[in-house]
N, C-alpha and C positions, 0 to 999 in steps of 0.2 A: 320234638323231642319222646313226643309218644308213640312215634313209629319205631324208635328205638326199642321202648321195651317190649316192645311186640317179637325182638329174635336176640333181645343181649342176654338172657336166661333159662336156655337151651335144658337146664332141668325139669321145668315146669311146664316144658311146652307139647308132652304127650297129655298132661292135665288137662289145659287150656285148651285142645283143640278138642277133649272129647265135652269141655264144658262150655263149647259154641254149641255142639251139635244139643245137647239139652238145655241150653239157652233161646235155642232157634224156637222152639217147643211157644216161647212167649212174642218173637219177633213175627209168628204170624198172626198174629193178632191187633187187626188196623187199631188207629190212633183214636181217639174218643171223639168223634164228630159232636162239634159245638153247635151249638144254638143263635141264634142271632139274640145282639146284644150283649155278645161277648166283649170284652175289650184286651189290646195288646201291648204287652211291656217286653222291650227288644234289652235286653242285659252281656257284658260281657263279663267275664272272671275266672277268666282260666280258660283250663279244658274244659270244653262246653260237653266232653260227657257228664262229666262230672257237675256243672252247676245244672244241666239236665235233667241229672238224678236225688237232685236235691229241692231241685223247683216243686217238681210233680208229686213230691211229700206234703204240698200244703195244699190244707182245702180249700176246693175253691178254684183252683186249677184246673183246665179243661184238656189242655195240652200241652208240651215244650217240644219245641225243634229245635234241634241245631241248625246251624248255618255261620254264612259271613255277612257282614255289617262293613259301611264306614270306606271300604272305597275304591278306585277310579276304572275294573275290570268286572266287565257282566256275566255273570256264571262263572266263578271263580271256582279254581281245581285246589283241594287242601293242598297240593304241592304247591301251587303255586302261591296259596296264599303265606303256605310255609317259609316260603321264601323271602317275606318280609317287602317284595317289591310291589306289591298290589294295590296295598295302605289298607285293606281288612283286618278285620279282627274275629277273633272266633268268638262267636254271640249263640245263646239262646233266645227264639221266637216266645212269649210264654201267654199263650191265650186264657183268658179266666174272667168269671161270671161275676161282674161288678157288686151282685145282690148276695154276694158271699163272700168274698174278699176285695176291699179296695187296693188300688195301686201302690198307698205307704205301706200295706201289709205286702206287698207280693214285693219292693226292696229290700222291707225288712227280714223276710227268710233272704234274700238276694246278699244281704253284706253278712247275715249270720256264719255264712258258707264259702267265704272266700276272704283273700287277702285284699283292699279296697287301700292300700300304701304304696306298692310299688308296679312304676308307672313300667318298669321294661320286663315286665313277662309274672306269672302264678306260680311260685313253687320251683319246679323242676324244669316245667316250657318254662324259657324262655327267650324274648324277644318281645316286639310291640307290636305285633298282633294277638300277645296274650295279655296285653295289658286292661284293667279294669276300666269299665267303660257306662254310660246308660244313655242311650238312645231315645229320648224322648216322641212324642209322637206328636205330641199337643202344645198347647203354651202352661193347661195346667198338669200337665203332667212334669214339666221343665221347673213353673211354682214349688210344685209337691217335690219334687225331688232335690232343688239347689234348696230349701231350706229342711229336709230333713238329712243330706248330707251334713249343711251346718251344724246341725246339730249334733250328730254323733261325731263329728271332729271337736267341737269344745265337750264330749263326753269323754274323750280321751281312754277309750275302750284299748283304742286297737294300738296304743303307746308310741303310736307316728303321726306326721298329717298325712290327711286323706290325699291320694291322687289320682280318684275315681274322675275321668272325666265323663263332662253332662255334651253329648253331639246332638244334633237333629237327625235325627230318621231319614231316608232319602228312601234307601233299599235291603228288602231283605234275601240274601240267594239261599233257600238250603241246601244244607251240605249232603256229600253224596249216602246211599240209603247203608253205606258200611258202617257209619257215624251215628244214623239214628240208634236211639232206645240201645245205644252199646253195654249198658250198666245190666240192660236184662239178655241181652243173646251173647254176650262174653264175659259173663258172672266170674271165675277166675282168672281170667286174665283183668277184668275192669279191678276187681278184687286189688290182684298185687299189685297193679299200675298205684290206686289210691295210696294205699299202702308207701309204696317207697317215692312217694312224690312227698309226703311230709303236712301235705293238706290239714290233715285229720290233726294231727301231733300239733299242727301249730291254732288251730280252731279249739284243741280242747285244753291251750296256756292260756287264750285268750277270755273263754266262756267256762271252763271248767270240765270234766272228763265225765260230767255227767249233763251235758248241754244237752242230747236226744232224747235221755229220758223224762227229763224236768223242763223243756226248754222256753226261755226269757227273752220276751223280745226286748230287740232293745228299744224298742217307745217306753218299754214299760223300765227300763234302766233309765233311761232320758226323761220321765217324769218325776222316778227315785230322786235323781238327783236334785231334779227342781224343786221338789217337794221338801228335799230335807235344807235347800239353801234358806228356805223361808221357817224352820222352825225355832225354838226353842231349845235352849240346851240343856241336857240334865246331868249329874256329877252321878257315880256309880259311889255306893261306899267303900272299904275296905271289906275284906270276906270275912273278916272277925264282926265288924258292926254287923255286918247283914244278919250272923251266925247269932246276935245277940239282939236282933230286932224280928225275925222271923220263927214261926213257931217250924217244928222238925219236917210237918208236913209241907207247909210253905218255902222250905230250904231243899227240899225233898224234889216236889216238882221246879223250883225255878232255876236252881243250882245245878239241878244231877239230874233234870232232865224227866225226871217223873211225872205220873198221871195221875192223879186222885179216883176215887170212887164216881162211875157214873149215880146220877139218882142222889145222892149225899153230898152233896158239897154245895156249899151257901149260898151259889146264884142261880144254879141250873134254872131255879123258877122263879126267880125277883122281878115281879111286874115294874116294880118303881122307877120314874120315872128320873135318868141322872146319867154321870159318863162313870165307864171302868177306868182307872189307871194304873200303872206298874205298882206292884206291892212293896218295891225295892226305892224303885226311884222317882214315882209319881208321874211319870208320862204318860200324857191322855193315851188312852188305846183306845178303845169302843164307845160307842154311847149306844142308850135304850134303843133311842128310834131307830137303829139297825139292828136290834136284837127278834131275835125272832124263835118258836117253839120249830125245835130239830126230831124231839124225840130223844134225840140219844141220849138226856142225862145230864149234859154240859151244856154250858151257857156257849149259846151259838149267833156269830154273826155277821150279815153279809157283806160289812166294810168295815174297817176302820175309821178311828176321826180322821186319821191322814195319815196316810202314808209311809212318811217321812218318819216316822217313830213306829215301823214295823220293818222287819229283815227275815225273808226266807232263803230257806234250805233247801237242799237234799237230806231226808234221813232216811237212813238206810237197818234200824235197828229190826224194823222187820223184815219178813223174807220179800217185800217187796217195795219200791220206793215211797217215801209220801212227804210234804213240801210242813218241814215244820216250820213256826210262827216263832219271834223271837223279838224282843221289843230292842230299839237302838242303842239305846243309856247303859240303861242296865246288862244289855243282852241274856235280860232271863229267860229262860223256856216256861214260853203259854201257852203252846199249843201245835194244831196243825190247821192247814187250809185246805178243803177238799172241793171240788168243782161238781161238786150235786146242789146245790144250793137256790133259794129262789131267782125271781126277779129281783131288781134288775141286774144283778152281779152274776148272779150264776153259784156263787160260792156259799162255802158254808164256813166259817174261822171257828174252828170247834176251839176253846178254850177250857185252860181247867180256873175256877175261882179262887184257888190256894195261890193265883199269880197275881191276880188282878185285887185292888180295896173300889169297893165302889162310893162314890161323891153324889147324893142327891141333890136333884136341881133348887133344891133353898140353900143350899150346902154350897155351891160352885163361887159365887159371890168372898164370899169368909172363908177361904180354902184356900182365893185365889185362881180359881177356871173359869171367871166370867167374862171371857170371849166365845167362851163356850154355851153361853145363856142362849146365841141364836139357834141352836140346835132348837130350841123348843117355844118357838115363838108361834108356829102356829094354831 
């Protein structure tokens, strides 16, 4: 199918040829040299032009090569594989630094850029040689892949059962030079092919059109689902009840996504031990044990008490995207989370005091939060 795209659109041929010359500046650069200690993942997710470009974006990946695996012919050509008679699948060989990224994280990046539910091909590329597959190199890779695939299937985000095969790796055959770094060598042709394939439109439907600006990993979604399954449910009052209960500032912050003034709010410098709960429903949000002085003038935390009570989404209210933090049941606007916090999470949950109510340790039992006393046992 990819061959057809090269000739079917004569109107863009001249531009594409020019782009191929421009793109060749990238092709003269050698692949990243790998050092001893790298590990290899072999993955199939439809067109290897696309999976190669997507996996090379993952930090910790050293090199990605397009090729073929799983067939019964030595050193097959693209034409032979496309005929479907050799048994090969289009794959990529991913070399990665295990000190920077682990095997599950490589699989996570892979699954977030393919359709793992169609065993007859992928997007416009149809045929068994385009089907999704993981070629495991070791028993450990097989175990990790089996577990992760099962968790993704249970998550249900792809709306259909996964049909990604797990196949024991035997041999990888690099594809022709023409196919290596195709997205760099032939930028216009590649971008047109990728758009026409429907890959990104499909992925936007699954993950949202902000998926590349603020990517959420499948592991995060799985962990969130598991966390939500084990939390207490809270009921959100009517808007009339909320207005009657809250001050003007609290209503502005939580219901109208407002922001209170820095250094002029109730909890920015609160040093008392206890937990912070949603001002509307009372669902537990943050603990003083995770609070730190960020210097921003708002109460800041490294993590929530339980991620099940937290919902994040991309906020475009400013000129750049930010990650908004909301409470799950009340849907209150709480603040934003940034990636400039201290260890161990590296996160800064920058919250509005007006969105929360503080409960000191000696009041936890009395107010129905005795289960969180363990946070202060040390």
